[in-house]
C-alpha positions, 0 to 999 in steps of 0.5 A: 840467184833464185831464193826458195823458201816458205813464207812462214819460215823465211828466216829459218830455212834459206836455201840460196847459194849463200847458205851453201858456200862452196870452196874453190876448186881443189888441185884435182879439179873437183869442187867440194864444200868448204867444211868437207875439205876441212873435215878431210884434212883433219881426218888425214892429219888424225890418221897420220898422227895415229900412224906416227904413234904406232910407229913410235910404239913399235920402235920403243917395243923393239928398243925394249926387246934389244935392251932386254936381250943385251941385259940377259947376255950381260948377265950370262957373261957375268955368271960365266966370269964368276964361275971361271973365277971360282973354278981356277 
């Protein structure tokens, strides 16, 4: 490999292949930088976690709505039963 650098800044700016190591080919056949692969995976994991959180929140909201409806139905039934008991 050919190494290109300014003699005055030899230790500060290496541009050889070792400074830019690439990851092995991925399953799709492309070659990317190792950091990019890790960043992509971390971003996908974050998106998945966010989707799961949103789904959990939606499920909790639906369960709360169902519980509220059941409570209101129970209260209506209790009122009806009380009215019937007071008016024989």
